[in-house]
C-alpha positions as semicolon CSV with decimal commas, in nm:
position;residue;x (nm);y (nm);z (nm)
1;X;-2,325;-2,275;1,682
2;X;-1,973;-2,100;1,660
3;X;-1,923;-2,072;1,240
4;X;-1,605;-2,273;1,154
5;X;-1,282;-2,078;1,041
6;X;-1,349;-2,213;0,673
7;X;-1,749;-1,994;0,679
8;X;-1,578;-1,718;0,870
9;X;-1,301;-1,656;0,554
10;X;-1,616;-1,696;0,302
11;X;-1,803;-1,477;0,447
12;X;-1,951;-1,170;0,271
13;X;-1,784;-0,868;0,429
14;X;-1,953;-0,461;0,358
15;X;-1,785;-0,230;0,179
16;X;-1,554;0,007;0,356
17;X;-1,661;0,339;0,476
18;X;-1,495;0,654;0,365
19;X;-1,363;0,681;0,707
20;X;-1,226;0,344;0,798
21;X;-1,056;0,425;0,455
22;X;-0,934;0,766;0,585
23;X;-0,796;0,588;0,928
24;X;-0,634;0,350;0,760
25;X;-0,464;0,563;0,523
26;X;-0,331;0,784;0,760
27;X;-0,150;0,456;0,970
28;X;-0,052;0,380;0,617
29;X;0,069;0,690;0,572
30;X;0,316;0,685;0,877
31;X;0,431;0,315;0,771
32;X;0,503;0,505;0,392
33;X;0,708;0,746;0,550
34;X;0,935;0,571;0,744
35;X;0,996;0,306;0,385
36;X;1,086;0,650;0,217
37;X;1,331;0,742;0,511
38;X;1,485;0,377;0,461
39;X;1,503;0,396;0,123
40;X;1,688;0,721;0,150
41;X;1,928;0,627;0,403
42;X;2,003;0,335;0,149
43;X;2,005;0,580;-0,174
44;X;2,303;0,798;0,062
45;X;2,465;0,436;0,186
46;X;2,510;0,389;-0,228
47;X;2,609;0,771;-0,338
48;X;2,889;0,731;-0,064
49;X;3,000;0,435;-0,158
50;X;2,997;0,553;-0,524
51;X;3,219;0,867;-0,403
52;X;3,468;0,665;-0,194
53;X;3,475;0,413;-0,501
54;X;3,576;0,671;-0,767
55;X;3,301;0,603;-0,938
56;X;3,141;0,986;-0,855
57;X;3,330;1,271;-0,848
58;X;3,109;1,521;-0,613
59;X;3,135;1,913;-0,660
60;X;3,339;2,101;-0,371
61;X;3,092;2,108;-0,102
62;X;2,833;1,936;-0,232
63;X;2,705;1,706;-0,037
64;X;2,551;1,288;-0,110
65;X;2,163;1,429;-0,059
66;X;2,253;1,755;-0,313
67;X;2,362;1,500;-0,595
68;X;2,087;1,250;-0,522
69;X;1,839;1,522;-0,575
70;X;1,956;1,635;-0,849
71;X;1,878;1,311;-1,088
72;X;1,479;1,217;-1,127
73;X;1,626;0,865;-1,039
74;X;1,597;0,954;-0,682
75;X;1,231;1,042;-0,678
76;X;1,129;0,807;-0,934
77;X;1,313;0,492;-0,640
78;X;1,116;0,642;-0,371
79;X;0,823;0,629;-0,530
80;X;0,885;0,245;-0,627
81;X;1,001;0,160;-0,296
82;X;0,639;0,332;-0,154
83;X;0,447;0,126;-0,473
84;X;0,610;-0,183;-0,371
85;X;0,489;-0,206;-0,010
86;X;0,164;-0,148;-0,108
87;X;0,145;-0,312;-0,424
88;X;0,322;-0,648;-0,235
89;X;0,061;-0,636;0,107
90;X;-0,219;-0,564;-0,123
91;X;-0,116;-0,894;-0,368
92;X;0,009;-1,109;-0,064
93;X;-0,242;-1,071;0,203
94;X;-0,508;-0,792;0,109
95;X;-0,368;-0,587;0,413
96;X;-0,168;-0,311;0,430
97;X;-0,016;-0,241;0,810
98;X;-0,303;0,028;0,858
99;X;-0,616;-0,221;0,662
100;X;-0,550;-0,472;0,892
101;X;-0,534;-0,206;1,212
102;X;-0,909;-0,124;1,069
103;X;-0,997;-0,414;0,956
104;X;-0,981;-0,334;0,603
105;X;-0,965;-0,630;0,349
106;X;-0,886;-0,571;-0,018
107;X;-1,022;-0,871;-0,258
108;X;-1,150;-0,926;-0,601
109;X;-1,563;-0,898;-0,638
110;X;-1,598;-1,267;-0,603
111;X;-1,392;-1,275;-0,241
112;X;-1,095;-1,420;-0,372
113;X;-0,684;-1,292;-0,360
114;X;-0,595;-1,016;-0,623
115;X;-0,364;-1,036;-0,870
116;X;-0,015;-0,872;-0,918
117;X;-0,147;-0,695;-1,228
118;X;-0,454;-0,571;-1,015
119;X;-0,257;-0,449;-0,766
120;X;-0,055;-0,240;-1,004
121;X;-0,397;-0,114;-1,124
122;X;-0,440;0,017;-0,827
123;X;-0,142;0,145;-0,744
124;X;-0,167;0,338;-1,085
125;X;-0,507;0,492;-1,026
126;X;-0,543;0,512;-0,676
127;X;-0,390;0,893;-0,723
128;X;-0,191;0,851;-0,376
129;X;-0,538;0,791;-0,193
130;X;-0,746;1,048;-0,362
131;X;-0,941;0,819;-0,541
132;X;-1,118;0,708;-0,250
133;X;-1,300;1,032;-0,222
134;X;-1,526;0,869;-0,489
135;X;-1,684;0,648;-0,170
136;X;-1,839;0,971;-0,084
137;X;-2,013;1,015;-0,407
138;X;-2,101;0,656;-0,443
139;X;-2,281;0,582;-0,176
140;X;-2,446;0,280;-0,292
141;X;-2,144;0,081;-0,387
142;X;-1,837;0,221;-0,146
143;X;-1,580;0,168;-0,423
144;X;-1,322;0,411;-0,485
145;X;-1,158;0,461;-0,819
146;X;-0,912;0,229;-0,799
147;X;-1,161;-0,074;-0,714
148;X;-1,339;-0,002;-1,041
149;X;-0,991;0,023;-1,272
150;X;-0,878;-0,269;-1,072
151;X;-1,167;-0,482;-1,056
152;X;-1,194;-0,506;-0,625
153;X;-1,355;-0,380;-0,355
154;X;-1,244;-0,303;-0,007
155;X;-1,415;-0,465;0,289
156;X;-1,492;-0,445;0,597
157;X;-1,372;-0,770;0,825
158;X;-1,525;-0,897;1,148
159;X;-1,286;-0,922;1,404
160;X;-1,319;-1,315;1,354
161;X;-1,207;-1,285;1,017
162;X;-0,917;-1,013;1,058
163;X;-0,774;-1,222;1,286
164;X;-0,802;-1,585;1,077
165;X;-0,678;-1,385;0,784
166;X;-0,351;-1,256;0,985
167;X;-0,270;-1,597;1,091
168;X;-0,319;-1,740;0,780
169;X;-0,081;-1,542;0,640
170;X;0,200;-1,597;0,901
């Protein structure tokens, strides 16, 4: 007998392995790079608007990029853009683009969707993905630092469940 969509979505899934996490991290690194490029382009357009309106005056021969790189706000802005990407996808569907490709899902320990607070805690404690190295030490539970800190877990979905989560979120 074929399981119903409800049974598939509420099934217990195994913890994600280090190698699956790493593969998803590589995919998300590429998406994160694209986000940084887009955010930087928007910042350059904003800088051009500020200089053309006379609100900011650049030194002789100074480029918009030089002006942006001299302020720490530009770096903070880029980190916030990437953080928003991960946090929003973790909170909204439990899956980033890379996680969806590798059938991974972040969830609360009871299988429910994580909260905004948990997504923020994961962001602040993941150390740009290095927290996943703990999975190699914690071979029994296969939870990363940010999973322990946020009270979450990363699981490997079945193909059927991955498709159902995808269509459920659209």
